PAVEX-510107 format. One record per residue (C-alpha): y, x, z; residue in one letter. Coordinates in steps of 0.2 Angstrom, whole numbers, plus 5000, padded with zeros to 4 digits. Layout:
N
YXZA...
//
This chain:
1116
491358044695M490057914692N490557734687T489557574684Q489857424673G490557394656S492157474660D491357644659D492357694643L493957664652L493457754668W492257884662R492558064669D494058134661F494158284673S494358394658D495958304653L496658334671E496958514665A498258444653L499458444668D499458634667Y499758654648I501358754645S502758644643E503758634626P505458704625E506358534626S505658374634F506358284619Y504958354607E503458254603G503058074598D501857994609I501957814603S500157814596A499557854614L500357714623I499457554624L500057384621D501757364628Y502257544630Q503457634620E503657804612E504657954618T506457934613V507158074603I509058094604P509958184590E510758294603Q509958364619Q511458334629A512958234633S514558274642G516358244646S517958254638R518358414629G520058474624A520358344611T520658154611D519658044599S520857914591K519857854577S518057804574L517757934561G517658124562K519358204565R520058374570K521758314576E522058314595S523158214606S523658214624T522958104638L524457994637S523757924620G525557894614D525257984597D525457864583S524757964569D523557864558D521857924558F520657944543K519257834540I517557924535P516957894518S515357804526K516557684535R515857504533T516957404522K517557244530T517857074521Q519156954526D517956814527N516356884532D515457014543T514757164536S512957224537D513357374548S512057314561Q510757374549T511357554548S510457684559A511957794557D512957804573P514557844564D514457674556T515257544567P514457384572C515557234569L515157104584I516556994577A517857054565H518856984551C520457074546P521256904540K520756814556T521356964567Q523056964559R523156774562L522756794580M524056934582E525356824574R524956674584V524856784600Q523256704607L522756744625S521256864628R520156724634G520356624618V520056774607R518456814616Y517856634615E518156624596L517256794595A515856714605R515756564594L515656674578V514256774585T513256624590S513456554573G514456404578K516056454569L516356544553H517856644550Y518456514537S518556384551D519856484560I521556434552T523256454558E523556274561E522056264573K522556424582L524356364585L523456224595N522756364606L524256454612Q524656474630G523756544645P521956554646N521756404659E522556284647I522056354630A520256404632A519556234637P520356164621K519356264609I517956144608A519155994604Q520156094592V518556144582F517655984586Q516156074592K516055994610A514355944616S513955804628S513355934641S514956034639A515955874642E514955834658V515256004666T517155984662T517155814671D518355824687P516855774697A516255954695F517856034700A517156134714Q515756204703E516956234689I518156324701A516756434707A516256504690H517656464677S518556624673P520156564665W521356544679K520756704687E520956794670L522756724669D523056794686R522356964683E523356984667E524956934676E524557054690A524157204679L525657174668S526657204684R525857374687G524157464684P523657454702Y524057274706E522157224703G521557344716L521857234731G522957274746N524457224736S526057154743N526357044728E524656974728Y523956974746P522156924749D521756944730W520957074719Y520557084701G519057134690G518056974694K517856904676V516256954667E516156974648F514356984643R513256984628G511457004623R510557104610L509657004596Q508457084583S508757034565M507356984553D506957114540G505857264537K507057384545K507557384563K509157304565S510157214578Y511657114582K512557074598I512856894603V514256864616L513956744630D515056634640Q516356724650C516156684669T516656734686L515556874694G515657024705P517057144704S516957334702S518157484704R518257504685F518557324682A519957314695R520757474689R520757444670F520557254669G519057144667S519257134648W519057324647S517157314649F515757224640L513957214647R512557184635V510757134640K509257204630I507757084629P506257144637Q505157144621Q506457244612T506757364627F504957414628H504757424609D504257604606P505157614589K506757514594N507957664590N509157594603L509657764608N510457784591I511057604589F512157604605F513057764600R513957664587K515757604589A515657414592F517157304586I517857144592I519457084583W519857264579G519557324597Q518357474599V517057474612F515857614616R514357624627A514657724642C513157694653Y511357614653A510657544668K508857484665G509057354651D510857334653N512157434643I513957444649F515357464636F517157524638Y518657474627W519357634621T521157674614N520457674596E520957554582S519957484569F519857504554P521357624555S522957644564G523757734579P522957744596S523257594608I524757644620P524257644638G522357654635R521257804639L520157864625S518257864629F518258044634E519758024645D519057874654F517457974658I518458114664S519558004674W518057954684H516958114683N517858264677P516558374669L517558534671E517658514690E515758474691N515158594679S513858664690A512858504691Q511458464679L512058354665M510758224671T511458224688K513258214681W512858064671S512057974686A513757964694R514357844682T513757694691P514857734706L516257644696G515257504690F514457464708S514757284712N515957294727S517457214736V518957314739P519157354757G520657444765P521657584756R521757744766I522857894765S522158044755Q522558144771D521458034781Y519858074770I519258204782L517658314781H516358344794T514858454794E513058404790E511858414804I510458514798V508758554806S507958724809E506958704793E508458654783G508258464782S509858364782E509758244796M511258144793T511058144774D512158004766G513057944781C514857974787G515957904800L517457784801S518657724814T518557554822K520157494813S519257504796I517757394803H518957274811R519857254795A518157214786L517757094800L519356994797N519357014778Q517556954775L517556834790S515956914797L515156844812G515257014822S516057184820L514957274806P514157434814T514057514797A514357474778F513857544762Q515357604752F516057704737R517657804740L518457924727A516958034723G515957994739Y514557864742K513357814755G513657734772M515057744785F514557724803L515657664817L516457814826R516257754844D516657904854D518257854862G519357954851E520557894837F520957724845Q522557704835D522657594820E522657734808E521157714796K520157874795R518457924787V517358074789W516258114774V514858244774R514358364760P512858254755S514058114751Q515058214739T514458164722K516058194711I517358334714K519158314708Y520458454706P521058524722K522758464727G522758324714M523458164720A522058034719L522257874709D522557724721P520857654715A520057814722M520857784739L520257604741T518657594750I517457494739D516257394750I514557364743L513657284759R513957264777T512557294790S511557144795H509757124803M508556994796R507056944807S505756894804P505256984788S503856974775R502757114771I502157154754S500457204747S500957384746E501257384765I499657294769I498657414759I499457564769N499257484786L497357444782A497057624775E497857694791N496657604803G497257424805V495657314804P495557194790H495257054802S497057074808V497757034791F496556894788V497156814804D498956844800L498856774783L497956614789K499256594803T500756624792S500156494780I499656364793Q501256384803E502256354787L501256194783V501256134801R503156154801G503256044786L501955914791T502355874809T503255704809W502955644826D503655684843G505455714850P506655784837D505255784824A506455744810M507755864815F506456004816N505755954799L507555954792W507756134799M506056194792N506356124775V508056214775E507256374779R505856354767A507156334753G508556444759G509756294756V511256344767L511256524762V510956484744G512456364744R513556494752R512956624739A513356494725R515156464731E515456644736A515056714718V515556894718G515656914737E513856844741A513057014741R514357104753V514256954765R512356964765G512056794756Y510656764744S510356624731N508456634734R507356554747S506556654761S504956634751E505656744737D506556874747V505357024750E505657204756L505157274740D506257154730E507757144741E509257224734D508357374728T509757414717D511057494728E512457464715D512057284715G511757264696F511057104691D509657134679T509356944675T509756864659N511556884655A511756714646A512756594656V512256404653P513556264654R513056214671S512756324686I510956344693A510556234708W512256144709W512155964714A512555834701D514255764707Q514155614697I512555544703S512655644719G510855714717C510555884723P509756004711S508456094723T506956004729L507156054746E508956004747E508455834740T507255814755V508555864767M509755734761V508455594762L508055654780L509855664784D510055484778S508755414789G507255404778F505555444785L504055524776P502955394785Q503855254777E504755314761S503655344746P504955444737V505355564752L503455574755R503155634737E504555754736K504055834753L502255844746K502955944732Q503856064744V502256094754V501156114739V502356234731K502456344747K500556344749I500356404732E501656534733S500956604750R499156614744T499556674727Q500756824732N499756884747L501356914756R501556844773F502956824786E502756934801L503656864816E503857024825Q504757124812S506557154805C507457234791T509157334793A510057484787F509457654793A510857754801V510757924810P511057944828D512957984829P512758064847F511058154845G510458064861V508758004853L507258114855G506158164840P505258014833E506357894842E507357744835V508457614842Q508257434836I509657324843K510257154836S511957064838S510956914842R509356864852R508356844836N506956974839L505356904845K504457024858T502657044862Q502756904875D503456784862G505256774869L506756814860L507756974863S509157074856D508257244858I506457304854I505657434865L503957534863G502957584848D503557514831V502957544813L504357584801I504357594782T505357564766R505257524748N504357594739P502857614750C501557714739K500957854750L499857854766P501357934775S502657794770D502257694786V502557794802R502357744820K503857794831V504557744848K505957614850A507057654864V508757594871E510157714875H511857664883P512857774872M512157674857L512457504865R513757454851N512657504837Y511957334833V511157264817D510557434811V509057544815I509657704822V508657854818F508458014828S509258174821I508058284832Q506558374825G506158484811L506358354797R507358204794R506358054801L506757934787I506158074774D504358034779Y504657854772L504657894753A505958024754G507257914761G508957954767D510457864776H511557814761D511057634761G509157634763D508457474771I507057494783V505757374789L505157384807A503557304814M503057294832W501657164832A500357224844G498857194833V499557314820L500057454833L498357454842L497357544829K498657614817F498657804815Q499957914806N499357984790A499258174787D500958244784E500258324768K500458154759F502358164762S502458324751H502258344733D500458364726A499958534721H500358574703G501558424701L502858534692D501658574678L501558394673A503458384669F504758464659T506558464664R508258464655D509158604664K510758604655E512258614666T513958544664G514658714660G513358744647A513658574639F515558614638L515158774630Q513958694617R515158554612T516758644613R516958664594T516158494590M517258354582E517658204594P516358084587N514958214588M515458264606R515458084611I513758064604H513158214613A513858144629M513057974626Q511358054625A511458084644Y512457924648L511257814639L509757914647G508957754654A508457714636L507257854636H505457794640D506157634649P504457574655S503757734662L504157674680V503157524678G501757614669K501557734683Y501657604697S500257504688V499257664686M499457714704H498857534710N497357554699N496957734706A497057664724I495857524720Y494657634709K494757804718L495357764736G497057774744Y496857954751G496058024735H496958184730P497158114712R497857954719T499058054729H499558154713K499857994703I500957924717A501958084716C502158064698K502757894700F504157944712V504758084701R504757964686V505757844696L507057974699D507058054682A508657984676P509658094688K508458234691T508058274672G506258274674Y505158204660R503358184660I502458284647K501658184633P499958264635E500058224654T500458044650L499058034638F497858104651A498457984664D498357834653L496557874649K496157904667L497057764676Y497557634663N496657464663H497057304653P496757194668H496757294684G495957234700P495557054701H496557024716W498157084708Q497856994692S497656834701S499256864710S500156874693K499256724684K500756604685D502056734681K502956744664K501756804651K502056964642S501956994624A500256964616K499157114617P498657214601K496857204605I495757064612D495457104631T494756944636T492957004637N493457164647I492957144665P494157174679F494357354687L492957394698K492857504714R492057674713D490857644728T490257824727T491957894732S492157944750Q493957874749Y493457704742A492057644754R491957464759G492857304754V494657334748F495857244759I496657144745M495057084739D494657014756R496356934757L496256864740R494556774745T495356714761T496956654752A495956554739D494956474752Q496456424763E497356364747R495856244742D495656184760R497556154763L497856064746L496355954750G497155914767E498855874759M498055754747E497455654762T498955684773L500155634758F499055484752A500255364743P500955224753L500955054747C502055064732N503154914738K504954924735P506054954750D506854784755P508454874761D508654954744L508354794734T509354684745A511054704736P510254644719W509254504727D510754444736A511754454720A510454344711Q510454224725A512354214724W512254184705A511154034707E511953954722N512953844711G514653874720T516053874708G515253754696G514153774681A515353874671D515554004685F513754004687T513454044669K514854184670M513954264686K512254264676R513054344661M513854484672D512254514681L511354514664S512554654657K512154754672I510354734670A510354774651Q511354934654H510154994668V508654964657Q509455054642T509755204654M507955194660Y507355214643R508455354639K507955444655H506155414652K506255484634S507055644641I505655674653L504255634641M505055684624G504655874625L502855854629A502655744613K503855854602S502455934593G500655944592S500656124598N501956094611S501556104629N503356104636I503655984650H505355944657F505156044673T504656194663N506356204655L507656324663P508556234678I510256244669E509556144654V508756014665R510455994674Q511455974658D510255844651Q510255744668L512055764670R512455694653A511355544657L512255524674S513955514665K513255394652A512655284667F514355294675A515455274659T514455184645E513955024655G515054874659P516654914667Q517454814681I518654734669E517254664659D516454574673L517654444680P516454384693T516154554701I517454584715A517754774714D517054934708K516054964724A515154804722T514754844704L514055014710N512954934723R512254804711Y511854944698Q511055054710A510054924718S509454854702Y509055024695A507955054710Y507054884709K506854894690Y506055074691D504855014705A504354874694E504054984679Q503055104690N501954974696L501654904679K501355084672D500255134686G501455274692V501055324710K502555424715D503855284710G505255404708V505555404689V507355354687F508355314702R509355474703G510555434689T511455304699C513255334706P513055234722C514055334734A514755184742N513155094746F512455124763A511154994769P511254964788S509555054791R510155214784L511655214796L510355224810L509655384805G509655554815V511155624805R512255624821T511155734831K510955884819W512755864811S513355924828Q512256074826I512356114807I514056114799S513856074780M515156004767N515055824769A515555794752S514055874745S512855744753W512555604742S511955424746N510055424745P510055304731F510555444720S509055544725L507555444719F507055544704I505955694701P507355744690S507255934692L505755944702H504155854696S503255834680S503555664671P
//
């Protein structure tokens, strides 16, 4: 391979290293330390002490130390256990240094003091109060010595009453905390405050262990498990690697089977910071095998999902004592969910991958009789391909129950579920049989993930259908760079994508900048709403734990991509677990100002302001447009009108022919080739799914309509004819919940050709690049049978925490594949091979495959590059910066194409799109500067009228000289208060940038929750610290006072902006509580027209006076 340029060293011919794929593999994939071979952010291979993990053996661990005694499942044995000699000694008034120990037998004390624990037990504090005290201790806001019996006595009672009093009792309240407990924020607080829900859950589970599962006569229309207890890992300073866990605020969130069955308080979820997660020497696989202690309760890590660790509260006591009655031990909990003895034929890696079934974010659906969990055969092709893989059937009565329970718009055709040991999709059985109201399901062998003893009565939690997502069809959709590359390499001309990109950007801008014509403001309102995903985002914020199952998202349509949309089928949120005091994007209920920029624009439009006349609306709308232009041109992803996404399901009747699908919507929202809207698509279509790495991952098929499938809407029905499962061509997909993108734009179909099927198979010699852990459950049981409980738990955790092994390999191979595409070409055999390695690495946690160290070394030499292609680097330029590289790469050029390769000829499609996008961005931003040229910064007379009238009234002489003096005095008090608040507001916006010589932090660069807290505190100060109505004898009422304050705030701010040369004129006005002010001009707006079409909570719309700030949106 010949290369050119200064990157020859990085891309010289290492064909001799390619042979390393075929070096014989070591006996175990845990052998070998490759940390020195991984560049920059990469990590070394994790080396667990044990090569395995497993399930409960014949004994039950009751202590943290090593014991030989055994107990029964009931956990009622009250024998004291022995503390190992290496047990960490605890002091009454301080934490231990157990976090610094690498010994997994040494507990980690999250928050524990024997004296404090005894006080809590004597006072009988509620769970929420105990957790909050632990949280304050871990965050350093409380010391054990601060927790006295006198103070704890003030915290008795239920969570809802006692927990909010903690700040007052310990005098640790902050102004921002006070703001969010204001009654004005009742709806926001109710949406996320956990205390009332926690009381209800405790009460329910005290009545019976199954009362939190839903379907309860005692608690109808309610289910438990909705309270989240979270924490985050922090690295401690020192020479040795050491960590501690800091607890985060408790909040409401999604529910899961485990939490409903055992109580929300039985689980703790800890987030690992990215820098620590990717540290090659983090030793987290050892650290998380410890027992973790919170007020004497013992938590053990039971699963790792990415950088999140899930803990279970066991039946053990700390430091010594009997096991906790009624609680399962760690091993018994694992066995309750996934009994290893019944699944001993599985590989241990596969067995451990079943743990997420209990943690999946879900809503409990109907509970069905165990006798009505029926089995049906898999439909298998002549070549052995499972055509119905992952999808079973269910009666209409179940779908109707979901329609009513979730208040869906139409009967769901299919839904993703968990039930007992089964997972996947249930598809409506619509063959005319079983029309009674009995709820039945039919599961297939491919859906059976966990087996339970034959004849055993299943726990009610196992018989409740856990609903993850219901079927819905979204159109149009946006296509990612991976899909664009695939289409271009399979024959679609580059000019098509250039035109589509330009059209997508221009139509977006046109929709936000067309202000004249019939219904112009209504159309603008709708386009702004769609650009910001305002309505769906609001529903998602209010629905909290049920947003996912209802199909809501708290992201705008700009942010929702096929390759990012719910790719985690279990619904695990991998964002930062910390919960700030306010909730992101909730409106300020004191000032009335919405949090999102788009919603602020909508409120102003709704109130009658026009961008042609209002400087404030004009500036905010400009920010919306500029943000969308930059987003579209930076990400190189564009909306394709003739496209949709939906669940893929198999044809239940077998009426579709080979290579056929049916795409039918429950609404007429699919744009056809002639531009009209329809509910059915006919003709050739292109289908794909995430990830789209191989040439064969996009396939041209035929969309048809069949009368027997008329009721199968909002899904894409796949044929079960042929030699191979059709969706299997799409990155090895199946029907257990895969979302498929369909595209039928004629310009894409005309030249597209299906790739050679060889690309859909593994590359030659792939197996020789990997080792595999082949230990089965049976072998594990045999190996660990004589181990002591702690050792057996650690062996089990080696598998359950398998995600901590090489956590960044997926990202590395994805990047290396992108580099190979660019350098060598999409169809190059080596590009194909690196793509296959990516797919195998992606599935490694459940398949047991591990890339060989020598193979990784060779691949990094061949495909790694510090920058990658220029087009990709430019797309990431505004994203969060990673850790500083260990070597200076600023002078290394971007990756170059190998123009001598037969697979990499011509200009790369993304290079061309990058050039086009940059040109469009510069052109459009220039046009926006002209279009949004500042209006004359003249105060709006309608908004200044109340204050002008007040001043005229004060000077009219009515009432005599004394009364005139009183009026002037009252207006002066109002003006002084407004000016004080103005200065405070300006200091908040400007202070950060001047906080230090090296500081470049602007207010708008802070997290949204921090901004909200600061501005809400100012809003409350404006409302409460100024002159009150009783202090102003000449002011008639509170409404009049509000009008005067708001009007003067607007006028004073406008004057200051003119004096300071500020063009946008929107620095302060949003902190004014002026909901009662409504100038007559505002009443003439176009609200009536669209309020008949769009139903929104009227209480959430504020008066426009409260919106005239850049508060959360623009730089100071």
